[in-house]
N, C-alpha and C positions, 0 to 999 in steps of 0.2 A: 138703660144705658148699655151699649154694646161693650164687648171685651176690649176692643182697641181704645175706646174712650176711657174705660176704667184703668187700663195700663198706662195711658198718657197721664192721667191725673195722679196715679200712684208714683210714676217716675218723676213728674214735676214736683210733687210734694217731697219726695226723698231728696231730690236735688236742692230744693229750696231749704230744707232742713240743714243739709250739709253746708250749703253756701252761706247760710246765716251765721255759722260759727266762725267765719273769717274775721280776723281782727280789724277793727275800724281804724283807718289811717287818718292822718290830719288832712283837713280840707279847708278851703277858703270861701266856700259858698253857703247857700241856704240849707236849711234842714226842715224836715216835716215828718211827723209820725201820724199814721192813721190807716184806715181801711181804704182800699181802692174803690173809688166811686165811678171812675171812667177809665177805660183802657182802649185807646184808639190806634189802629194800624191802617195807614192809608195806602191804597194800591197805587196811587199816582206817583208817589215818590218814596214809599217805604217808611215814612215818618212814623215813629212810635211815640205816643204821648200818654201820660198817665196823670190822673188827678186823685188826690186823697181827701178824705174828710179831715177836719182839723185845720189848723192855721200854720202856714209856713213862717219861718223867721230867717233873717239874714240873707235874703235873696238879693242878687245884684240888681242894679237899676235897669238892666236890659230885660229882666224877667218881669214883664208887665202883667202877665197873666198867671193864674194859679197852677198851671200844668208844668210837668217835668218832662224832659225830652231825653230819649236815648241818643247819645252822641253819634254812634255809628252802629246801626242795627245790623250791618253786614259783617262786622268783626266778630271774633269768637266771644269777646266780652259782651258785646251787644246782644248776641244770641243767648248767652248765659243769663244776662239781666232780663231779657224778655221771658225766658223760661221761669225765672223766679217770680216775675210779675204775674204771669198767667196762673201759676200755682197758687200764689197768694190771693188772687182774685177768685179763683174757683173754690178755695177752701175758706175764704173770708178772714184770713189771717191779717194781723196788723203788720205794716211795714214801716221802716224808718228809712227815709231817703236823705242823702247828703249830696249837695250839688258841687259842681266844679268851680262855681263863681263866674261862669261864662255862658254865653248863648251862641255857640258857634254852629250848631246843627240847624237851629231855627232862631230868627232874630229876637223873639220875644218870650222864649221859654228856656229856663236854665237846664244845662246838660246835667244828667245824672252821673255822679261819681260812684256812690256806694248805695247798695240796697241791702237792708237787713230785715229778715223776717223774724218777727217777735212772737 
């Protein structure tokens, strides 16, 4: 692994660790805890979706599939969430995702509100 890749993984891991300490806020959507089994970023529209092992609960009716969606991958929050997801995927850490209770970014996947690295 080259120096740039090691630095990226190190920085993402540090960020994920720091980000995971943020207090969980109330939400009205689904929840799921597990390791990331799929992380997809589409070039055609920038859509970022993630799937975890384990079972989700409390997802809204619009979320017909098991994946979770970043609401706005171009926002600062979306970029932070993507960094946390990449770091968790690379390191194999367990994440807990809480949803917003809506499917505004994509009609059949719940928007991610909170990501905690455990």
